[in-house]
C-alpha positions in Angstrom: 0.0 0.0 0.0 2.8 2.4 1.0 4.8 1.4 -2.0 1.9 2.1 -4.3 1.4 5.6 -2.8 5.1 6.4 -3.1 5.0 5.3 -6.8 2.0 7.5 -7.4 3.7 10.5 -5.7 6.9 10.0 -7.7 4.9 9.7 -10.9 3.0 12.9 -10.0 6.3 14.7 -9.3 7.7 13.6 -12.7 4.5 14.8 -14.4 4.7 18.3 -12.8 8.2 19.0 -14.0 9.2 20.9 -17.2 11.4 19.4 -19.9 14.3 21.3 -21.4 12.5 21.5 -24.6 9.5 23.1 -22.9 11.6 25.5 -21.0 13.4 26.6 -24.2 10.1 27.2 -25.9 8.9 29.3 -22.9 12.1 31.4 -22.9 11.8 31.9 -26.6 8.2 33.2 -26.3 9.2 35.5 -23.5 12.0 36.9 -25.5 9.7 37.5 -28.4 7.2 39.3 -26.2 9.9 41.5 -24.7 11.3 42.3 -28.2 7.9 43.3 -29.6 6.9 45.0 -26.3 9.9 47.3 -25.9 8.9 49.7 -28.7 5.4 50.0 -27.2 6.9 50.7 -23.8 9.2 53.3 -25.3 6.3 54.9 -27.1 4.3 55.0 -23.9 7.2 56.6 -22.0 7.7 59.1 -24.8 4.1 60.1 -24.6 4.6 61.2 -21.1 7.7 63.2 -22.2 5.9 64.8 -25.2 4.9 68.4 -25.8 1.3 67.4 -25.2 2.2 66.2 -21.8 3.9 69.5 -21.0 1.0 71.4 -22.2 -1.2 69.5 -19.8 1.2 70.2 -16.9 1.3 73.9 -17.7 -2.4 74.1 -18.1 -2.9 72.6 -14.7 -0.3 75.0 -13.3 -1.9 78.0 -14.7 -5.3 77.0 -13.3 -3.7 76.5 -9.9 -1.9 79.9 -10.1 -5.2 81.7 -10.8 -6.8 79.9 -7.8 -3.9 81.1 -5.6 -4.3 84.7 -6.8 -8.0 84.6 -6.0 -7.7 82.8 -2.7 -4.8 85.0 -1.3 -6.0 88.2 -3.0 -2.5 88.9 -4.2 -0.9 88.9 -7.6 0.3 85.3 -8.2 1.5 83.1 -11.0 4.0 80.6 -12.3 7.7 81.1 -12.7 9.6 79.0 -15.3 13.3 78.6 -14.5 16.1 76.2 -14.7 17.6 74.9 -11.5 21.3 75.5 -11.0 23.4 72.6 -12.2 27.1 72.9 -11.3 28.1 70.5 -14.0 26.3 72.3 -16.7 27.8 75.8 -17.2 26.0 76.2 -20.6 22.6 75.5 -19.1 21.9 72.9 -21.7 21.2 70.0 -19.4 19.8 71.8 -16.3 16.3 70.7 -15.4 13.5 73.3 -15.9 10.7 73.8 -13.3 7.4 75.6 -12.7 7.4 77.4 -9.4 4.3 79.0 -7.9 5.0 82.6 -6.9 3.1 85.3 -5.1 3.6 89.1 -4.8 4.8 90.0 -1.3 6.2 93.5 -0.6 6.2 92.8 3.1 8.8 90.1 2.9 10.8 90.9 -0.2 10.9 94.7 0.4 10.4 95.2 -3.3 7.4 96.9 -4.9 7.4 94.2 -7.6 8.9 91.5 -5.4 7.6 88.0 -5.7 8.5 84.9 -3.7 7.7 81.2 -3.9 4.4 80.1 -2.4 5.2 78.3 0.8 4.1 74.7 1.0 4.1 74.1 -2.8 7.1 72.4 -4.3 8.5 73.3 -7.7 7.2 71.1 -10.5 9.8 69.6 -12.8 9.1 69.6 -16.5 10.1 66.5 -18.6 13.8 66.5 -19.6 13.0 66.0 -23.2 11.2 69.4 -23.7 11.7 72.9 -22.5 9.9 76.3 -22.4 11.2 79.6 -23.7 9.8 83.1 -24.1 12.4 83.9 -26.8 13.4 87.1 -25.2 16.6 88.2 -23.5 18.1 91.1 -21.7 19.9 93.5 -24.1 21.2 95.7 -21.4 22.1 93.9 -18.1 21.3 97.1 -16.2 18.0 97.7 -17.9 14.8 95.7 -17.6 13.9 96.2 -21.3 13.9 93.3 -23.6 14.5 93.0 -27.4 12.4 91.3 -30.0 12.1 87.6 -30.7 15.7 86.7 -31.4 17.6 84.4 -29.2 21.1 85.8 -29.8 23.1 88.3 -27.9 24.8 91.5 -29.3 27.7 89.4 -30.7 25.4 87.1 -32.5 26.0 84.2 -30.2 23.8 82.1 -27.9 25.4 82.2 -24.4 24.6 80.6 -21.1 23.4 83.9 -19.8 21.0 84.4 -22.8 19.7 80.8 -22.5 19.2 81.3 -18.7 17.4 84.5 -19.4 14.9 83.2 -22.0 14.1 80.1 -20.0 13.4 82.2 -16.8 10.2 84.1 -17.0 6.8 84.4 -15.3 3.1 84.4 -16.0 1.0 86.5 -13.6 -2.6 86.7 -12.6 -4.4 89.4 -10.7 -6.6 88.8 -7.6 -9.6 88.7 -9.9 -8.1 85.8 -11.9 -7.2 87.8 -15.0 -3.8 87.3 -16.6 -1.9 90.6 -16.5 1.5 92.0 -17.6 3.2 92.9 -14.4 6.8 93.7 -13.4 8.3 90.7 -11.6 11.4 90.5 -9.4 11.9 87.1 -7.8 13.5 87.0 -4.4 13.7 84.6 -1.5 11.0 84.4 1.2 13.2 86.4 3.6 13.9 89.2 1.2 17.6 88.8 1.8 20.2 90.1 -0.6 22.9 88.6 1.7 23.5 85.0 2.3 21.4 85.0 5.5 18.3 83.4 4.0 17.7 79.7 4.3 15.1 79.7 1.5 15.4 76.3 -0.2 13.8 77.5 -3.4 15.0 81.0 -4.4 18.3 82.3 -2.9 21.4 84.3 -3.6 23.9 83.3 -6.2 26.6 82.5 -3.7 24.1 80.3 -1.6 22.8 78.4 -4.6 26.2 77.8 -6.1 28.0 76.9 -2.9 29.6 73.5 -3.6 30.0 72.5 0.1 26.6 73.7 1.5 24.2 74.8 -1.3 21.0 76.6 -0.2 18.2 77.0 -2.7 17.5 75.6 -6.2 17.1 78.7 -8.2 19.1 82.0 -8.3 16.9 85.0 -7.5 16.5 88.1 -9.7 19.4 90.2 -8.4 21.9 89.3 -11.1 21.5 91.1 -14.4 24.8 89.9 -15.6 23.4 86.4 -15.4 20.2 87.3 -17.2 18.3 87.3 -14.0 16.7 90.6 -13.1 13.4 92.5 -13.0 11.3 91.9 -16.1 7.7 92.1 -17.3 5.6 88.9 -17.1 4.8 87.1 -20.3 1.6 86.2 -22.2 3.1 83.7 -24.5 5.9 81.1 -24.9 7.1 78.2 -27.0 7.7 74.5 -26.1 10.8 73.2 -27.8 12.7 69.9 -28.1 15.7 70.1 -25.9 17.7 67.4 -27.7 17.3 69.1 -31.1 18.2 72.5 -29.5 21.3 71.1 -27.9 22.4 69.4 -31.2 21.9 72.7 -33.1 23.7 74.6 -30.3 26.7 72.3 -30.3 27.0 72.4 -34.1 27.0 76.2 -34.1 23.7 76.3 -36.0 22.1 78.7 -33.6 18.4 78.2 -32.9 16.8 78.7 -36.2 16.5 75.1 -37.3 14.6 74.0 -34.1 12.9 77.1 -32.8 11.9 79.5 -35.5 9.1 77.4 -36.9 7.5 76.5 -33.6 4.0 77.8 -33.0 3.8 80.3 -30.1 1.4 79.5 -27.3 -0.6 82.5 -26.0 -2.6 82.6 -22.8 -6.2 83.8 -22.8 -6.2 86.7 -20.2 -9.7 86.0 -19.0 -9.7 82.2 -18.8 -6.0 81.4 -18.3 -6.2 78.7 -21.0 -3.5 78.2 -23.6 -4.1 79.0 -27.3 -1.9 78.0 -30.2 -1.7 80.6 -33.0 -0.8 79.2 -36.4 
């Protein structure tokens, strides 16, 4: 009786095993699924990194900024700016963010002073795309901006120019209407010295400190870096960062990858984005 049961168990064990041929077939099928599935996975990933994805992010950000302006009854908006990257002096690889900002004369000590909204973290944009307003400072001591050409007086794109055109703001009034308003970004403590511990906007020396950096973004006190008081914007473009970097490194300027892009305008009454062909 025991012998029969042992024989049955051994037979069952042998039946539940997988032969080498069967295992080879399974591995082959899995390999085929992975091979054909990778393009789909890459496509799915790219969809999250696309311009459409960024438009959705910006649209949600604009709606949130309008709500902040209405709820706090202060001018508020979104600041687009690249975080400081010590290994990227040309600002080609630095990550770009959306930061919620609010007007605060009491803290900044500036009539047009804005600071980051406390409790809201900067939102990182996908690394594959970026946002520009296509304007740059023509005089480092003057807040005026030139037309829509992304080159400096010498005909070159520089790190300062690139930092300038990728750092701009969109502002809403307390009534929720988009307005053109002078903007000067400063830390929450209003400090021009290194005394502030603001982990978002801070002085150049605090942000660039290699041993103990404080803050992600350099505040608007450095005209020679392209960061100073400026008017808020009502339009921008979304560009492919890889194409721009390749054109930049080849010395082709920006024309091949930027000039044909459709500008995106913001409806002043609804805060929604409009593409103009």
